[in-house]
C-alpha positions in Angstrom: 47.2 43.6 134.4 46.3 47.3 135.6 49.8 48.5 134.8 49.3 47.0 131.1 45.6 49.4 130.7 47.2 52.6 129.9 49.7 51.1 127.3 46.9 49.0 126.2 44.7 52.2 125.6 47.6 54.2 124.0 48.5 51.5 121.5 44.9 51.3 120.4 44.8 55.3 119.8 47.9 54.6 118.2 46.2 51.7 115.7 42.7 54.0 115.2 45.3 56.8 114.3 47.0 54.5 111.4 43.8 53.0 110.1 42.7 56.6 109.6 45.3 57.7 107.7 45.2 54.5 105.7 41.7 55.8 105.1 42.7 58.9 103.8 45.6 57.8 101.5 43.8 55.2 100.3 46.8 53.2 99.2 49.0 50.4 101.1 52.5 51.0 103.0 55.7 50.7 101.7 58.5 49.3 103.9 62.1 50.1 103.7 64.9 48.4 104.9 64.7 46.6 108.6 66.8 47.6 111.2 68.7 45.9 113.9 69.4 47.5 116.9 71.0 45.4 119.9 70.7 46.7 123.5 70.9 45.6 126.9 67.9 43.8 128.5 67.1 46.6 130.9 66.8 50.4 129.2 66.1 53.8 131.4 63.5 56.5 130.2 65.6 59.0 127.7 67.9 56.8 126.5 69.3 56.7 123.1 68.6 53.2 121.2 70.3 53.7 117.9 69.5 56.3 114.8 67.9 55.4 111.8 68.3 56.8 108.2 64.5 58.2 107.3 65.9 59.8 104.4 67.1 57.0 102.9 63.4 55.8 103.3 61.5 58.8 102.8 63.3 62.4 102.5 60.1 64.1 102.0 58.2 63.1 105.7 56.5 65.4 107.3 54.9 63.1 110.2 56.8 60.7 111.9 54.8 57.8 114.1 56.2 54.8 116.3 53.9 51.9 116.7 55.2 51.1 120.4 54.7 54.0 122.6 57.6 52.8 124.7 59.8 54.7 121.8 60.1 57.8 120.5 61.5 59.0 117.4 63.1 62.4 116.3 63.6 64.2 113.2 66.9 63.2 113.0 65.7 59.4 112.9 67.4 59.1 116.5 65.4 56.6 118.7 65.1 57.3 122.4 63.2 55.6 125.2 60.0 57.1 126.4 59.7 54.6 129.4 62.1 52.5 131.3 62.0 49.1 129.0 63.2 45.8 130.0 63.3 43.1 127.3 61.6 39.9 128.4 61.9 38.1 125.3 65.2 37.9 123.4 63.7 40.2 120.4 61.3 43.0 120.5 59.9 44.9 116.9 58.0 47.4 116.5 57.6 49.8 113.6 58.7 53.2 112.6 56.0 54.9 110.4 56.5 57.9 107.8 54.5 60.0 105.6 54.0 62.6 103.4 50.9 64.5 103.2 51.7 66.5 100.0 52.8 63.3 98.1 50.0 60.9 99.6 52.9 58.7 100.6 53.8 56.6 103.5 56.7 54.2 104.1 57.3 51.9 107.4 60.8 50.8 108.7 60.5 47.6 110.7 62.6 48.2 113.9 64.2 44.9 115.8 65.5 45.0 118.8 67.7 41.9 120.1 69.5 41.0 123.6 73.0 40.1 122.9 73.9 36.9 124.7 77.3 36.0 126.0 78.4 32.9 123.7 80.6 30.1 125.2 82.1 27.4 123.7 82.6 23.6 125.6 85.5 22.4 125.6 86.2 18.6 124.2 85.7 16.1 126.9 89.1 14.4 125.8 91.2 17.4 125.8 93.4 17.3 128.9 95.5 20.5 128.5 94.5 24.3 127.7 94.2 25.3 124.3 94.0 29.0 124.9 93.8 29.8 121.2 90.6 29.1 120.9 89.2 29.9 123.8 86.6 32.5 123.9 85.0 34.2 126.6 81.5 35.8 127.3 81.5 39.3 128.2 78.4 41.5 126.9 78.9 45.1 125.9 78.8 47.1 129.4 77.6 50.0 130.4 77.1 52.3 133.8 75.0 55.5 134.1 77.1 58.8 134.9 76.2 59.9 138.0 74.6 57.2 139.1 73.2 56.5 142.7 74.0 53.1 143.3 73.7 51.4 145.6 77.6 50.8 145.9 79.1 48.4 144.8 76.8 48.4 141.8 77.2 45.2 140.0 77.8 46.0 136.6 78.2 42.2 134.9 79.7 38.7 135.1 82.7 37.5 133.1 82.8 33.9 132.4 85.4 31.9 130.8 84.8 28.3 129.0 87.8 27.0 130.8 85.6 27.1 134.2 83.8 24.1 133.2 87.1 21.9 133.6 88.9 23.8 135.9 89.0 26.0 138.4 89.4 29.5 137.2 90.1 32.8 139.2 89.3 36.1 137.5 91.1 39.4 137.7 91.1 42.7 136.2 93.6 45.6 135.1 93.4 49.1 133.6 92.8 52.4 134.0 90.2 52.6 137.5 91.6 49.4 138.9 95.5 50.1 139.3 96.0 53.2 137.0 94.0 56.5 137.7 91.3 56.8 139.1 92.5 53.8 141.3 90.0 51.3 142.8 87.2 52.4 140.7 86.2 48.9 139.5 86.7 45.5 141.3 85.7 42.0 140.4 85.2 38.6 142.6 87.6 36.4 142.0 85.6 33.5 141.8 82.4 34.2 140.4 83.7 37.0 137.8 81.2 39.5 138.6 82.4 42.9 137.9 81.4 45.9 140.4 81.9 49.9 140.4 82.8 51.0 143.7 81.2 54.9 143.1 79.8 57.3 141.3 81.6 58.3 137.4 81.5 61.7 135.7 81.3 60.8 132.0 83.2 64.5 131.1 86.0 63.7 133.1 86.0 59.7 132.0 83.5 58.7 129.3 85.0 55.0 129.0 87.1 52.6 130.5 89.1 50.2 128.6 89.7 47.3 130.9 91.2 43.7 130.7 89.9 40.8 132.0 92.4 37.8 133.2 91.3 34.4 133.4 94.2 31.9 135.4 94.1 28.1 137.1 95.2 28.0 140.5 98.2 26.6 139.8 99.0 30.2 137.5 98.6 29.1 134.2 96.5 31.2 132.2 93.1 30.0 131.0 92.5 32.4 128.2 94.2 35.5 126.5 93.2 38.5 128.2 90.1 40.0 127.1 89.3 43.4 126.6 86.4 45.0 128.2 85.2 48.6 127.6 82.9 50.1 130.3 81.4 52.6 128.6 79.5 55.4 130.9 76.2 56.6 130.1 75.7 60.1 129.6 73.3 62.0 131.8 71.7 65.5 131.1 73.9 67.2 134.0 75.5 70.0 132.1 73.9 73.2 131.1 74.9 74.7 128.2 77.1 77.8 128.1 77.0 80.8 126.0 81.0 81.3 124.7 80.4 84.9 125.5 78.1 86.6 127.7 78.1 89.9 126.4 78.1 89.5 122.6 78.5 92.9 120.8 77.2 93.6 117.2 76.5 96.4 114.7 73.8 96.6 111.7 72.7 99.5 109.5 70.3 101.1 109.4 67.6 100.6 106.6 68.6 97.2 106.5 66.6 94.7 104.4 64.8 92.3 106.5 66.8 88.6 106.4 70.1 91.0 107.0 72.1 89.3 109.2 73.2 91.0 112.3 75.4 88.0 114.3 76.1 84.6 115.5 75.8 83.2 118.8 77.2 80.3 120.0 76.8 77.9 122.8 78.6 75.1 124.4 77.9 72.0 125.6 79.7 69.1 128.1 77.8 66.5 127.7 78.2 63.9 125.1 77.9 65.2 121.8 75.1 63.8 119.2 73.0 63.1 121.6 69.7 65.1 123.1 71.8 66.3 126.2 73.7 68.6 123.6 71.0 69.7 121.2 71.0 73.1 121.7 68.1 75.4 120.7 68.3 79.5 120.7 65.4 81.9 121.6 65.0 85.7 122.2 63.3 86.0 125.5 63.8 89.9 125.8 64.1 92.6 123.9 64.8 96.3 124.8 63.5 98.9 123.7 60.5 96.1 123.5 58.4 97.0 120.5 58.6 96.4 117.8 60.0 93.1 117.5 62.9 94.0 115.2 65.2 90.6 115.4 65.1 86.8 115.5 67.4 84.3 116.1 67.7 80.8 114.5 67.1 78.0 116.8 69.9 76.1 115.6 72.7 77.8 114.1 72.1 80.7 116.9 72.3 83.6 113.7 70.6 86.7 114.6 69.0 88.5 111.9 66.4 91.1 110.9 62.8 90.8 111.0 62.0 94.3 110.4 62.8 97.3 108.2 62.1 99.6 111.1 65.7 99.9 112.0 66.0 103.8 112.6 69.5 105.0 114.3 67.7 108.6 114.4 64.7 107.0 116.7 67.1 104.0 118.4 70.4 104.0 118.3 70.7 100.7 120.2 68.9 97.4 121.4 69.7 94.8 124.2 68.5 91.3 123.3 68.3 88.6 126.4 69.3 85.3 124.6 68.5 81.9 125.8 70.0 78.6 125.2 68.4 75.2 126.1 69.3 71.6 125.5 67.3 68.5 124.8 66.3 70.6 121.4 64.5 73.4 123.8 62.0 70.7 125.7 60.8 72.2 128.9 62.6 69.7 131.0 65.9 70.6 129.5 68.8 73.0 130.8 69.0 76.6 129.9 71.4 79.5 130.2 71.2 83.2 129.3 73.6 85.9 127.3 73.2 89.5 126.6 73.8 90.5 123.2 74.0 94.4 122.5 73.2 95.4 118.9 74.1 98.8 118.1 72.5 100.5 114.8 75.3 102.3 112.2 74.5 105.4 110.8 73.4 104.9 106.9 73.0 107.9 104.7 69.4 107.8 104.9 69.2 111.5 105.2 69.7 113.8 101.8 71.3 117.2 102.9 69.2 120.0 102.5 70.1 123.6 101.5 68.6 126.6 103.9 67.2 128.5 100.6 66.9 128.0 97.0 68.8 131.0 95.5 71.7 132.8 97.0 73.7 135.7 95.4 77.6 137.1 95.3 79.7 139.5 93.9 83.5 139.5 92.6 85.4 141.8 90.4 86.7 140.9 87.3 90.4 139.7 86.5 90.3 138.8 90.5 90.8 134.7 91.1 91.5 132.5 94.0 88.8 134.6 96.5 86.3 133.5 98.4 82.9 134.9 97.3 80.3 132.7 99.2 79.4 130.6 102.2 76.2 128.0 101.9 75.3 126.2 104.7 73.2 122.9 104.9 71.4 120.9 107.3 71.8 116.9 107.7 70.2 114.6 110.0 72.9 111.6 110.0 75.7 111.2 112.4 78.1 114.1 112.8 81.2 113.8 111.5 81.2 110.7 109.4 80.6 110.5 105.6 76.7 110.3 106.1 77.1 113.7 107.0 79.9 115.3 105.6 78.8 117.4 102.3 79.9 117.3 98.7 79.3 120.2 96.6 79.2 120.3 92.7 78.4 123.0 90.1 75.8 121.4 88.0 75.8 124.3 86.0 77.0 127.7 84.7 80.5 126.7 85.2 81.7 125.4 81.6 84.6 127.6 81.6 85.9 126.6 85.2 86.0 130.0 86.9 84.7 128.6 89.7 85.3 125.7 92.2 83.3 124.8 95.3 84.7 122.8 98.1 83.2 121.9 101.7 84.4 123.7 105.2 85.3 120.2 107.0 84.3 122.1 110.6 81.3 123.4 109.8 80.7 121.6 106.4 79.7 124.8 104.8 79.9 125.3 101.0 82.8 127.5 99.7 82.2 129.2 96.4 85.6 130.7 94.9 86.9 131.7 92.0 89.5 130.3 90.4 89.9 131.7 86.9 89.7 135.7 86.4 86.2 136.6 85.2 86.3 139.5 82.2 83.2 141.6 82.3 83.2 142.7 79.1 82.1 138.9 78.0 79.5 138.6 81.1 78.1 140.9 83.5 77.0 138.0 85.7 76.9 134.0 86.0 74.4 131.9 87.2 75.3 129.1 88.8 73.3 125.5 89.8 74.5 123.9 93.1 73.8 120.6 94.2 74.8 119.0 97.5 75.3 115.3 98.4 77.0 113.5 101.1 80.6 111.4 100.9 78.6 107.9 101.2 75.9 106.8 98.8 72.4 107.7 99.7 70.9 104.4 101.3 67.3 105.9 101.7 64.0 106.1 100.1 64.0 104.9 96.3 62.0 107.7 95.6 64.3 110.2 97.3 67.7 108.2 95.3 66.6 108.9 91.9 67.3 112.9 92.4 70.3 112.1 95.1 71.1 115.3 95.4 69.4 118.8 96.7 69.7 122.4 94.6 70.2 125.7 94.9 71.1 128.7 92.6 73.5 131.3 92.8 73.9 134.3 91.2 77.3 135.8 90.8 77.9 139.5 89.9 80.7 140.4 87.9 82.1 144.3 88.8 83.9 146.1 85.8 87.5 146.9 86.3 90.2 149.1 84.0 92.6 146.3 83.1 95.6 146.2 81.3 96.2 144.2 77.9 95.5 140.5 77.6 97.3 137.8 76.5 94.9 135.3 74.7 94.9 132.4 74.0 97.4 131.9 76.5 99.9 129.9 73.6 100.1 130.8 70.3 101.3 128.4 67.3 103.7 129.6 64.9 105.6 127.3 62.2 108.9 127.2 60.4 111.3 124.7 58.5 114.3 123.2 59.8 117.3 124.7 58.7 116.0 127.8 57.5 118.9 130.7 57.0 119.2 133.5 59.8 116.3 136.1 59.8 113.7 134.5 58.3 110.5 136.0 59.7 107.9 134.2 61.3 104.5 135.7 62.4 104.8 137.1 66.2 102.8 136.5 69.3 99.3 139.2 69.3 97.6 140.5 72.7 95.1 142.9 72.8 93.6 145.7 75.0 90.2 144.4 76.5 88.4 147.3 76.6 89.6 148.4 72.9 90.1 144.8 71.4 93.0 146.3 69.4 96.7 145.6 69.9 97.7 149.4 68.8 100.2 151.0 71.2 100.9 147.4 73.0 104.7 147.0 73.1 106.6 143.3 73.4 109.4 141.9 75.0 111.2 138.4 74.8 111.3 137.1 78.4 112.8 133.5 78.0 114.1 131.9 75.2 116.5 129.0 75.9 118.3 128.4 73.0 118.6 132.0 71.7 116.7 130.8 68.2 114.1 133.4 68.4 113.9 137.6 68.2 110.8 139.7 68.7 110.2 143.1 67.1 109.2 145.3 70.2 106.4 147.5 67.8 104.8 144.3 65.7 105.5 141.5 67.7 106.8 140.1 64.9 109.6 136.8 64.9 112.9 136.6 63.4 115.2 133.7 63.5 118.5 134.6 65.2 120.0 131.0 64.4 119.6 128.1 62.1 116.9 125.8 63.9 117.8 121.9 64.7 114.6 120.1 65.2 116.9 117.2 66.5 118.3 119.7 69.5 115.3 120.1 70.7 114.5 118.3 74.2 112.5 116.3 74.6 112.7 115.3 71.2 109.8 116.8 69.6 108.7 119.0 66.7 107.3 121.9 69.0 109.7 124.1 70.6 107.2 126.0 73.2 109.6 127.6 75.4 109.5 130.9 74.5 107.7 133.4 76.9 106.9 137.1 75.3 106.0 139.7 77.5 103.0 142.3 76.2 103.1 145.8 77.8 100.7 148.9 77.4 100.9 152.4 77.7 100.5 152.6 82.0 103.1 149.7 82.2 100.3 147.2 82.8 101.3 143.6 81.2 100.6 140.0 80.4 102.3 137.6 79.3 102.3 134.5 76.9 104.0 131.5 75.1 104.5 130.9 71.7 105.2 127.6 70.8 107.2 127.0 67.7 106.2 124.1 65.4 109.8 122.9 63.9 109.4 121.4 59.9 111.3 118.2 59.4 113.6 118.1 56.7 116.1 115.3 56.1 119.4 116.2 57.5 120.4 112.9 59.6 121.4 109.5 58.0 120.4 106.6 60.0 123.0 105.2 62.3 123.6 101.7 63.3 123.4 101.0 66.9 126.0 98.3 67.2 129.8 98.7 67.3 130.8 95.2 68.5 129.3 91.8 68.1 130.1 88.4 69.2 128.6 85.3 67.4 129.0 82.1 68.5 129.9 79.6 66.0 128.5 77.1 65.2 125.5 77.6 67.4 124.6 81.2 66.2 124.4 81.2 62.3 123.5 85.1 62.2 123.3 88.0 64.4 120.7 90.9 63.3 121.6 94.9 63.0 119.4 97.9 63.9 119.6 101.4 62.7 118.0 104.6 64.1 116.5 108.0 62.4 116.9 110.8 64.2 114.6 112.7 61.4 110.7 112.4 61.3 109.0 109.1 60.6 108.2 110.1 57.1 112.0 110.9 56.1 113.4 107.6 58.1 112.5 103.9 57.5 112.4 101.7 55.5 116.3 101.4 55.4 118.8 99.4 52.7 121.5 98.0 54.3 124.4 96.6 52.2 128.2 95.9 52.7 130.5 98.9 51.9 133.8 98.8 49.8 135.3 95.9 51.2 137.6 93.0 51.0 136.7 90.2 48.8 136.9 87.7 51.3 134.7 90.0 53.7 132.4 89.7 50.7 132.3 86.0 50.1 132.0 85.1 53.8 129.7 87.6 55.2 126.4 88.1 53.8 123.0 90.6 54.5 119.5 90.3 54.9 116.9 92.1 55.4 114.7 91.2 58.6 112.6 94.4 58.6 112.2 98.0 57.9 115.0 98.9 60.2 116.8 95.8 61.1 119.2 93.8 58.9 120.8 90.0 59.4 124.5 89.3 59.0 125.4 85.9 58.3 128.5 83.9 57.9 129.7 81.1 55.6 130.6 77.5 57.3 134.0 77.9 55.9 134.6 81.5 58.0 137.7 80.9 60.3 137.4 81.8 63.8 138.6 85.5 64.4 137.9 88.7 64.6 136.6 90.8 61.3 136.4 94.5 60.4 132.9 95.0 58.7 131.8 97.9 56.8 128.4 98.2 56.3 126.2 101.4 54.9 122.6 101.9 55.7 120.6 104.0 53.5 116.9 106.0 54.4 113.8 106.3 52.1 115.1 109.4 50.7 118.8 108.6 50.0 120.6 109.7 53.1 123.1 107.0 54.3 126.1 106.3 56.5 128.5 104.0 56.9 130.3 102.1 59.9 132.5 99.1 60.3 131.6 96.7 63.0 134.4 94.3 65.2 132.7 91.1 64.0 134.2 88.2 66.9 133.6 84.6 65.0 133.7 82.8 68.1 134.1 79.5 69.2 131.7 79.5 72.1 128.6 78.4 73.4 127.4 81.9 74.7 128.2 85.6 73.4 129.8 86.7 77.2 132.3 84.2 76.7 134.0 86.1 73.8 133.6 89.2 75.6 136.7 90.5 77.1 136.1 93.4 79.1 138.5 96.0 80.5 137.9 94.9 84.0 138.6 91.6 83.2 141.4 89.8 85.6 144.2 88.4 84.1 145.9 85.0 84.6 149.3 83.9 85.5 150.3 83.2 82.2 148.6 86.6 80.7 151.0 88.3 83.6 154.1 85.7 83.0 153.7 86.8 78.9 153.2 90.5 80.2 156.4 90.3 82.3 158.9 88.8 79.2 157.5 91.2 77.1 158.8 93.9 79.5 161.9 92.1 80.0 162.5 91.5 76.2 161.9 95.6 75.7 164.4 96.4 78.5 166.8 93.9 77.7 167.2 95.7 74.0 167.2 98.9 75.7 170.4 97.6 78.0 172.0 96.1 74.6 172.3 99.8 73.3 172.9 101.2 76.0 175.7 98.5 76.7 176.7 99.0 73.1 177.6 102.8 72.9 179.2 102.5 76.4 181.8 99.9 75.0 182.4 101.5 71.6 183.6 104.2 74.0 185.4 102.8 76.7 186.4 99.3 75.8 186.3 98.0 78.9 185.4 94.9 80.1 183.3 93.5 82.8 184.4 93.4 86.6 185.0 90.0 88.0 182.2 91.0 91.0 179.7 90.7 87.9 180.2 87.1 86.6 177.6 85.3 88.8 174.7 87.9 88.1 171.9 86.5 85.8 172.0 87.8 82.6 169.2 87.9 79.7 170.4 87.3 76.2 168.8 89.0 73.1 168.6 86.8 70.5 169.5 88.3 67.1 168.7 87.1 63.6 172.1 86.4 62.1 176.1 86.5 63.3 177.4 89.1 64.9 179.6 90.3 67.2 179.4 88.1 70.2 178.5 90.3 73.4 177.9 89.0 77.0 175.6 91.2 78.6 175.6 91.4 82.5 172.4 92.7 84.8 174.1 96.3 85.1 173.6 96.8 81.7 176.7 96.6 80.3 178.3 94.5 77.6 181.3 93.5 76.6 183.5 91.2 73.6 184.2 87.4 74.6 186.4 86.8 76.9 188.5 83.9 77.7 187.6 81.0 80.2 189.3 82.5 83.1 186.7 85.5 82.6 183.8 83.6 85.2 181.0 84.8 83.1 177.9 84.0 84.1 175.1 83.8 80.8 171.0 82.9 81.9 169.4 82.1 79.2 165.1 82.8 78.8 162.4 82.3 76.9 163.9 78.7 75.4 161.3 76.6 74.0 160.9 73.1 74.3 158.6 71.4 72.4 157.0 68.2 73.7 153.4 67.1 72.0 151.3 70.1 72.9 153.0 71.4 75.9 155.1 74.1 75.8 158.0 75.6 79.1 159.6 78.3 79.7 162.3 77.8 82.2 165.1 80.1 83.3 168.7 78.3 83.5 171.4 79.1 85.6 174.9 78.3 84.1 178.1 77.6 85.6 181.6 78.9 85.1 181.1 79.2 81.2 182.3 81.5 78.6 180.3 82.4 76.0 182.4 80.7 73.6 181.6 77.4 75.2 178.0 77.5 74.1 178.1 80.0 70.8 177.6 78.8 67.6 178.0 81.2 64.9 174.6 81.9 63.6 173.0 78.7 65.2 170.0 78.1 68.1 171.7 76.1 71.1 168.6 74.5 73.5 169.2 73.4 77.3 170.8 70.0 76.2 173.4 71.3 74.1 174.5 74.6 76.3 173.6 74.1 79.6 174.5 77.3 81.1 175.8 79.2 77.5 173.3 81.5 75.5 169.9 80.1 74.1 168.8 82.6 71.3 164.9 82.5 70.2 163.6 84.4 67.7 161.2 86.8 67.8 158.5 84.3 65.7 158.8 82.0 68.4 158.3 83.8 70.9 154.9 85.6 68.9 153.8 81.8 68.8 154.6 81.3 72.8 153.1 84.8 74.1 150.0 85.3 72.0 147.9 82.0 72.7 148.4 82.5 76.3 147.5 86.1 75.8 144.3 85.3 74.3 143.6 82.4 76.7 144.0 84.0 80.1 142.3 87.1 78.3 139.1 84.6 78.0 139.7 82.9 81.2 140.0 85.8 83.5 136.7 87.9 81.5 134.8 84.0 82.6 136.0 83.8 85.8 
């Protein structure tokens, strides 16, 4: 009873607190869904019982309380034992109270703790054989404490089979920790089924042991099926959390806003995840320099942020933080570790550059340029040789004509003021400039200073007078002339002047550059004349402005200036439109038309819209082909359905809006194809075998004709017959269209009259056409020792069957019908290949 006194007092205090809460809220609690946990009969302190979903019951709860002081509940719903707990009864219950003081709401979660018993099933008294399929073992979930101090062997639990009620059963186990590494960590008593552990276990090395329990009779039969027996190792907080790095290095810009993220630190803990042993909390132990406190760290995420706006690199450029991490959610008994965090303050452009003086003076002679006239120093407190320190000078006022340029000397950071365009003393005796200076990087400092963003100074530049030569102003002067004007047409010339007298008298002019030789210049007046007919379309690039004429103006002292004359050539309609296409392919019937287009080199006012029409051509072309307008510069060429597959020559006239016209003949290939490329034959197309054969045969035929002529001439003179040694050579006979003198032509090019049977003549047939269906075959046939008389028919053509070895004649139409299809076929095949 003495041991129960403090607990009774604590329960009474909790009850009084609960009653007080009920009085404040003055309404009944609402019960949420009951939670049931199955636990062993004994639990040590700080052991996880389970987790309750608090948000499901009351997500806005700001106060969590357990009705049983032996258990405590964390914010995430984890239920831990506050003391060692033993379940004397089979069940134990307590209540978790949740309250929201703002909404004045309270709810409760009933929690039931049950002790899981072994379930045994008795055999039927009449059953005389083993029925392993219906046997049930009686283990309970088993666990052991990590790094347990014993005593060893440590009893874990008893394994029983209900077959032991009728038989003598022997128990054994296998698996990791028994017959696998680590060996001999567990053993079971053969007769009783008591399971023991022989030594301490490190959970970080083995978190669970999946043992297999076996029950067998004395004669070796298995009394039950093998039983999986997992042994879970309960975690002990024996591992310190460890930072991923010993020293963290971060950077943060100065003048950062409060809440700016600096970096993230992270630590790991080898203990069991999702337990208090691995619930880490981060904090800052020490900051150097110490005051004021600039940084904070989120206790759960480890994110370091700024909590002050006093980051100034010019005051402190580096901070050192000692970071702490502690498990058990930062409770005093948790294990802890430390790391160092070095935070470097990066420079920001929080200091504006300033001039040392407000006003400067400089002088320069007129007509001089690309000279330095002044250097302007500045001061800047930001980090040297960075974008925050480097000055960026600007001329704010006084440089509207672009006479000045200011740049920055990269070494000294000074402003260098230069004259880049000559000044004229007669126009301005002095120039007042307003110079501004900023930085390359945007200013990030005080808002009031950010509005100005630039420091300013005034520079007075005094212009010194010079005795100067003529001036060519403006540098480019424009004149205008019509295209195709006659030679000698006058144009207003270039006019320079003396800046002191503001007059052009006394100046002489000379033409320095005229690439096309179109212009001449009068030396005294500077007026221009055309030396050639001007062609607007000859100007490159295509433009109405011919601006490559350079003029030199010289005064009496020899001083000079140069200028440019831009001649604007007024366009005339002197060019007809031109059709762009030459050769067209139309795939019939896939393509019903083809579009043609035209261009006109004249100005657009003399160009489109164009009018397309078929020129004077054959009635057949006009019947088969039509033209229709597509737009102002294109027309559509269409064919009738009865147009044949062939190549057409179609003349088309195109006329511009003012009547200029041109006619062009187009080659239009109406082809049986699916793509135009199949009908285009290029010069580089590869000839097929039939095309090559046809070409060779054509060459041989021409050569035989020449030989026949030569033979006739020689025969007429000599009247000699063939020598006998030529009897066995191949002959090529040229066909004749009517009966004539019978000649025998040998391979040496001689001809002779018909000889008798003893002449041993040899006659070869070439180009004979044997027709069978759609197949055509050409053969070279060697004959026997026959004369021409045996295979000769007056005015008749002989076939191979009627005259084997004789002369087979073939007229020109047959030769054309034979070669032309193959030439076309092989040309197309070679092109597509």
